[in-house]
C-alpha positions in Angstrom: -29.0 -22.9 -8.8 -27.1 -25.2 -6.4 -28.3 -25.4 -3.2 -25.3 -24.8 -1.7 -24.8 -21.8 -3.8 -28.4 -20.5 -2.9 -27.7 -20.5 0.9 -24.4 -18.4 0.5 -25.1 -16.1 -2.4 -26.6 -13.2 -0.3 -23.6 -13.8 2.0 -20.4 -12.9 0.4 -17.4 -14.3 1.9 -19.4 -16.2 4.5 -17.5 -18.9 6.8 -13.8 -19.8 6.6 -13.0 -18.2 3.4 -13.9 -14.8 5.0 -11.6 -15.4 7.6 -8.8 -16.3 5.1 -9.8 -13.1 3.2 -9.5 -11.1 6.4 -6.3 -12.3 7.7 -4.8 -11.6 3.9 -6.2 -7.9 4.6 -4.3 -8.0 7.7 -1.0 -9.2 5.6 -1.7 -6.7 3.2 -1.7 -3.8 5.6 1.4 -5.0 7.4 3.3 -5.3 4.0 2.7 -1.7 3.2 3.6 -0.7 6.6 7.1 -2.0 5.8 7.2 -0.3 2.5 5.7 3.0 3.7 7.9 3.3 6.9 11.1 4.3 5.0 9.2 7.4 3.4 8.1 8.6 6.6 11.6 8.1 8.2 13.1 9.0 4.9 14.0 12.7 6.1 15.3 11.4 9.2 17.6 8.6 7.6 18.9 11.3 4.8 19.9 13.7 7.5 21.7 11.1 9.4 23.5 9.5 6.2 23.8 12.7 4.6 22.0 11.6 1.6 20.4 13.7 -1.2 16.8 13.2 -2.1 18.1 11.6 -5.5 20.3 9.1 -3.3 17.2 8.6 -1.3 15.3 7.9 -4.4 17.7 5.3 -5.3 17.1 3.7 -2.2 13.4 3.8 -2.6 13.6 2.4 -6.2 15.9 -0.2 -4.7 12.7 -1.9 -3.2 10.3 -1.6 -6.1 13.0 -3.1 -8.3 13.5 -6.2 -6.2 9.6 -6.4 -5.7 9.1 -5.9 -9.4 11.6 -8.5 -10.6 10.8 -11.3 -8.5 7.1 -11.2 -9.0 6.8 -13.9 -11.7 9.3 -16.2 -10.0 7.3 -15.6 -6.8 3.9 -16.3 -8.3 5.1 -19.5 -9.6 6.6 -20.6 -6.3 3.2 -20.0 -4.9 1.7 -22.0 -7.5 4.1 -24.9 -7.1 4.5 -25.1 -3.0 1.3 -23.3 -2.1 0.1 -20.1 -0.8 0.1 -21.2 2.9 3.9 -21.8 3.0 5.0 -18.9 0.7 3.3 -16.4 2.2 4.6 -17.4 5.8 8.3 -17.6 4.6 7.6 -14.2 2.8 6.5 -12.6 6.0 9.3 -14.0 7.9 11.6 -12.7 5.2 10.6 -9.2 5.2 10.5 -8.9 9.1 14.2 -9.9 8.7 15.2 -7.2 6.3 12.8 -4.7 7.6 15.1 -4.8 10.9 18.4 -5.0 8.9 18.3 -1.5 7.8 18.7 -0.6 11.5 22.1 -2.1 11.8 23.8 0.1 9.0 26.1 2.9 10.3 26.8 6.3 8.5 30.3 5.2 9.0 30.1 2.5 6.7 32.4 2.4 3.6 29.6 1.2 1.3 26.6 3.0 2.9 24.5 3.6 -0.1 25.5 0.2 -2.0 24.4 -1.5 1.4 21.0 0.4 1.8 20.2 -0.2 -1.7 21.0 -3.9 -1.1 18.8 -4.2 2.0 16.1 -2.8 0.4 16.1 -4.9 -2.7 16.2 -7.9 -0.8 13.0 -6.5 1.5 11.4 -6.0 -2.0 12.3 -9.5 -3.3 11.0 -11.1 -0.4 7.5 -9.1 -0.4 7.1 -10.2 -4.0 5.3 -13.2 -3.0 2.4 -11.3 -1.1 -0.2 -10.9 -4.0 0.6 -13.5 -6.3 0.3 -16.0 -3.4 -3.0 -14.0 -2.5 -4.4 -14.5 -5.9 -3.5 -18.1 -5.7 -5.9 -18.2 -2.4 -8.4 -16.2 -4.2 -8.1 -18.7 -7.0 -8.8 -21.9 -5.1 -11.0 -20.5 -2.3 -13.3 -17.9 -3.5 -15.8 -18.5 -6.6 -15.9 -15.9 -9.4 -19.1 -14.1 -7.9 -17.3 -13.2 -4.8 -13.7 -12.7 -6.2 -14.2 -8.6 -6.7 -15.4 -8.1 -3.3 -12.5 -10.6 -2.1 -9.7 -8.6 -3.7 -11.5 -5.4 -2.4 -10.9 -6.2 1.0 -7.3 -7.8 0.7 -6.2 -4.3 -0.9 -8.2 -2.3 1.3 -5.5 -3.4 3.6 -3.0 -1.4 1.4 -4.8 1.8 2.2 -5.6 0.8 5.8 -1.7 -0.1 6.6 -0.6 3.1 4.3 -2.9 5.0 6.4 -2.1 4.4 9.9 1.8 4.3 9.0 2.4 8.2 9.0 0.8 9.0 12.4 2.1 5.6 14.1 5.5 5.7 12.6 6.0 9.3 13.2 4.9 9.0 16.9 7.5 6.2 17.4 10.1 8.2 15.5 9.6 11.4 17.6 9.8 9.5 20.7 12.4 6.5 20.2 14.0 7.4 16.6 13.5 6.0 13.4 15.1 2.6 14.3 12.5 1.7 16.7 9.7 2.2 14.0 11.6 -0.7 11.8 11.7 -3.0 14.5 8.0 -2.2 15.3 6.9 -2.9 11.5 9.3 -6.3 11.5 7.8 -7.9 15.1 4.4 -6.9 13.7 4.9 -9.0 10.7 6.4 -12.2 12.0 3.9 -12.1 14.5 0.9 -12.0 11.7 2.9 -14.6 9.6 2.9 -16.9 12.1 -1.2 -16.4 12.6 -1.6 -17.2 9.0 0.3 -20.3 8.9 -1.7 -21.7 11.9 -5.2 -20.6 10.2 -4.7 -21.3 6.4 -4.5 -24.3 4.3 -3.7 -24.4 0.3 -7.1 -25.7 -0.5 -10.7 -26.2 1.3 -10.3 -30.1 1.0 -7.3 -29.9 3.3 -8.9 -27.5 6.0 -9.9 -29.4 9.0 -12.1 -26.3 10.0 -14.1 -26.0 6.6 -17.6 -27.4 6.6 -19.1 -29.6 4.3 -21.4 -27.1 3.0 -18.6 -24.4 2.5 -16.6 -27.2 0.5 -19.7 -27.9 -1.6 -20.4 -24.2 -2.2 -16.9 -23.8 -3.5 -16.6 -26.8 -5.5 -19.8 -25.8 -7.2 -18.2 -23.0 -9.1 -16.0 -24.0 -11.8 -13.8 -21.1 -11.5 -12.2 -22.3 -8.6 -9.0 -24.3 -9.4 -6.0 -26.2 -7.6 -3.3 -24.3 -6.6 -0.8 -26.9 -5.2 1.9 -29.1 -6.4 1.5 -31.8 -9.0 -0.9 -29.4 -11.1 0.0 -28.5 -14.5 0.6 -24.7 -15.5 0.8 -22.6 -18.2 4.1 -21.9 -19.8 5.6 -18.7 -19.8 5.4 -18.1 -23.4 1.3 -18.8 -23.0 1.0 -16.0 -20.3 3.0 -13.2 -21.6 2.1 -13.7 -25.1 -1.3 -13.4 -24.6 -2.9 -9.7 -25.6 -5.3 -9.7 -22.5 -2.3 -10.4 -20.2 -0.2 -7.7 -22.0 -3.0 -5.3 -21.9 -3.7 -5.5 -18.0 0.1 -5.5 -17.4 0.7 -2.3 -19.5 -2.5 -0.6 -17.7 -0.9 -2.0 -14.2 2.4 -0.2 -15.1 0.8 3.0 -15.2 -1.5 2.4 -12.2 1.9 1.6 -10.3 3.3 4.8 -11.5 0.6 6.8 -10.2 0.3 4.9 -6.8 4.1 5.2 -5.8 4.1 8.8 -6.2 1.8 8.8 -3.1 3.8 5.9 -1.2 7.4 7.8 -1.9 6.9 11.2 -2.4 3.5 12.7 -0.9 5.0 13.1 2.6 8.2 14.7 1.3 6.1 16.7 -1.1 3.6 18.2 1.9 6.6 18.7 4.0 9.2 20.2 2.0 7.0 22.1 -0.7 3.6 22.7 1.1 5.8 23.8 4.4 3.9 21.5 6.9 5.7 20.2 10.2 6.3 16.6 10.3 3.6 16.0 12.2 1.0 17.7 10.4 2.5 16.1 7.2 1.7 12.7 8.8 -1.8 13.4 9.4 -2.7 15.0 5.8 -0.6 12.0 4.3 -3.0 9.6 5.7 -5.8 11.0 3.4 -4.9 9.5 0.1 -4.4 6.2 1.8 -7.8 6.0 3.6 -9.3 6.7 0.2 -7.2 3.7 -0.8 -8.9 1.8 1.7 -12.4 3.0 1.2 -12.1 2.8 -2.6 -11.0 -0.7 -2.8 -13.7 -2.6 -1.0 -16.3 -0.3 -2.9 -14.8 -1.2 -6.1 -14.8 -4.8 -5.4 -18.6 -4.6 -4.5 -19.4 -2.6 -7.4 -17.4 -4.8 -9.6 -19.2 -7.7 -8.5 -22.6 -6.4 -8.6 -22.1 -5.0 -12.1 -20.6 -8.4 -13.5 -23.7 -10.3 -12.2 -25.9 -7.8 -13.8 -24.0 -6.9 -16.9 -21.3 -9.7 -17.6 -17.5 -9.2 -17.0 -16.8 -6.8 -20.0 -18.6 -4.2 -18.0 -18.1 -5.0 -14.4 -14.6 -6.0 -14.5 -13.3 -4.0 -17.7 -15.6 -1.3 -18.1 -15.6 -0.1 -14.1 -11.5 -0.3 -14.3 -11.7 2.3 -17.2 -14.0 4.8 -16.0 -12.3 4.7 -12.6 -8.7 5.0 -13.9 -9.7 7.9 -16.3 -11.5 9.5 -13.0 -8.5 9.5 -11.3 -6.2 11.0 -13.9 -8.8 14.0 -13.9 -8.8 14.3 -10.2 -4.9 14.5 -10.0 -4.7 16.8 -12.9 -7.3 19.2 -11.2 -5.5 18.6 -7.7 -2.4 20.3 -9.1 -4.2 23.5 -9.7 -5.8 23.9 -6.2 -3.9 26.4 -4.2 -5.6 25.6 -0.9 -3.7 23.0 0.9 -6.7 21.0 2.5 -8.8 21.3 -0.8 -5.7 19.9 -3.0 -5.0 17.1 -0.6 -8.8 16.2 -0.6 -8.9 16.2 -4.2 -6.1 14.0 -4.7 -7.2 11.8 -2.2 -10.5 11.6 -4.3 -8.1 10.7 -7.3 -6.3 7.6 -5.3 -9.5 6.7 -4.2 -11.0 6.3 -7.6 -7.8 4.5 -8.8 -8.3 2.2 -6.0 -12.1 1.3 -7.1 -10.2 -0.3 -10.3 -7.9 -2.5 -8.2 -10.2 -5.4 -7.8 -10.6 -5.7 -11.7 -7.0 -6.6 -12.2 -6.8 -9.3 -9.7 -10.2 -10.7 -10.6 -9.6 -10.6 -14.4 -5.9 -12.2 -13.6 -7.4 -14.9 -11.5 -10.1 -15.8 -14.3 -7.3 -15.7 -17.1 -4.8 -17.4 -15.1 -7.1 -20.3 -13.4 -4.6 -22.8 -12.1 -1.7 -20.5 -13.0 -3.0 -17.7 -11.2 -0.3 -16.8 -8.9 2.2 -17.0 -12.1 0.2 -14.8 -14.5 -1.0 -12.2 -11.8 3.1 -12.2 -10.8 3.6 -11.1 -14.7 1.0 -8.5 -14.2 2.2 -7.2 -10.9 5.7 -7.0 -12.5 4.3 -4.3 -14.8 2.9 -2.4 -11.9 6.0 -2.7 -9.5 8.4 -1.4 -12.7 6.0 1.7 -12.8 6.7 2.2 -9.4 10.3 1.9 -9.6 10.4 4.3 -12.3 8.3 6.9 -10.7 10.5 6.5 -7.2 13.6 7.9 -9.0 12.0 9.7 -12.1 9.3 12.0 -9.7 12.0 14.2 -8.1 14.0 14.3 -11.2 11.1 15.9 -13.1 10.2 18.0 -9.9 13.8 19.3 -9.7 13.6 20.3 -13.5 10.1 21.2 -14.0 8.3 21.7 -10.5 6.2 19.1 -8.6 3.1 20.0 -10.7 4.5 18.7 -13.8 5.3 15.4 -11.8 1.6 14.9 -11.0 0.6 15.7 -14.5 2.5 13.4 -16.0 1.1 10.7 -13.6 -2.4 11.9 -14.5 -1.8 11.4 -18.3 -0.6 7.9 -17.8 -3.5 6.7 -15.8 -5.8 8.1 -18.4 -3.7 6.0 -20.8 -3.9 2.9 -18.6 -7.8 3.2 -18.3 -8.2 3.1 -22.1 -6.1 -0.1 -22.3 -9.3 -1.6 -20.6 -11.2 -1.2 -23.7 -8.8 -4.0 -25.6 -9.3 -6.5 -22.7 -11.5 -9.6 -23.0 -12.1 -11.2 -19.6 -13.0 -14.4 -21.3 -9.7 -14.5 -23.2 -7.5 -16.8 -21.3 -4.0 -18.0 -22.7 -4.0 -20.8 -24.7 -3.5 -23.8 -22.4 -0.4 -25.2 -23.7 1.7 -26.3 -20.5 5.1 -26.5 -19.7 6.9 -29.3 -17.6 5.4 -28.4 -14.0 8.2 -30.3 -12.1 11.1 -28.5 -14.0 9.9 -24.9 -14.1 10.2 -24.1 -10.7 13.9 -25.3 -10.9 14.6 -23.2 -13.9 13.2 -20.4 -12.4 15.8 -20.4 -9.6 18.6 -20.4 -11.9 17.3 -18.0 -14.6 16.7 -14.5 -14.5 13.0 -13.6 -14.5 11.6 -13.2 -18.5 12.4 -10.2 -19.7 9.3 -7.7 -21.4 8.6 -8.5 -24.0 9.5 -12.1 -23.4 12.4 -13.8 -25.2 11.2 -16.5 -27.8 
């Protein structure tokens, strides 16, 4: 084993790369504060603007639709200009549009289209977050550490979503829902400025990176360049690969399940289970705390299993088992009459789901290599389209068949998504036929993102 590698193998994420992963955790948490805050403030907004649940669902879906459609272009942008600038610009963008919703008046003639447009643009700006972080991972993090790195990054999802209900509720009750959006916006802008100061696109560019750490990172052949001037996979190579198709479809089901909790769980506890606003804020935090625990736990397990049994077991097998368990827990949770027990069981299901999270992003980084941002953007588009559908479909199913049916549908989809991992070859990277790197980014700005399946 390389000497530099042997010094670090027992200390995952040692040094500067650990700092970058931690700050991506912070950005991940803030990103989810910005998207979950509207579900907490949803009832207050609906009351002030006289919105029905269906109309509120359109507003929820607008964010996810913008987020989904811009995943692939955002990933290519991060590959092209580098994740440092892409993330900094993205954080500024979503800070502006988080605050913009506070300027809307109930007397506005085109109230609902305006709310939808603001949330759509917020989603478009946030689209860069995870493709850009995956770009950082592919450049800074050796394959043996990618499970735990992605686990920590996505623990930010659970942490951000867990602290949002009590914090946003406290601010909302004392100062009104608009103050809660301003708080989210300012926190994001501050974190983005810190990121721009501490981050660089590659270890070679960073003045703080030690020679030892640079040597350790370079010793792993799975780390790749992620900046301008690098040839990248063509879109047809990415979306035509059967492994990319399988993980994208699986991530679609993942997103469908996750967004029920992000968009409707708070309202479900309040409207269906009869809890007060403050009680709902505490119970809503449980699934998100489970996410925060499940993500790093799954990443750690994935790396350990991968080192011992290979990626087929450590990445694919773990994801299959975790998603199947999630479906079973959610189905069981719908049958429990006790509020406390039902919330704990449902939280356990989401925690199991997040055990699989690092597998998606570790495998997409390995498959994408120098095009990790683009490939993971395509994959994450599938997840967010699932979220966009559930944001509107869940209340429609609940209104017609009841909330139990809404959760059972999500449980069945989750099990199906887990089974898709049996068809994934983590070593089956797309064929390396490259497009014109300089021209592709300009083309993306002029064209609609590629449809699914892609046009040939």
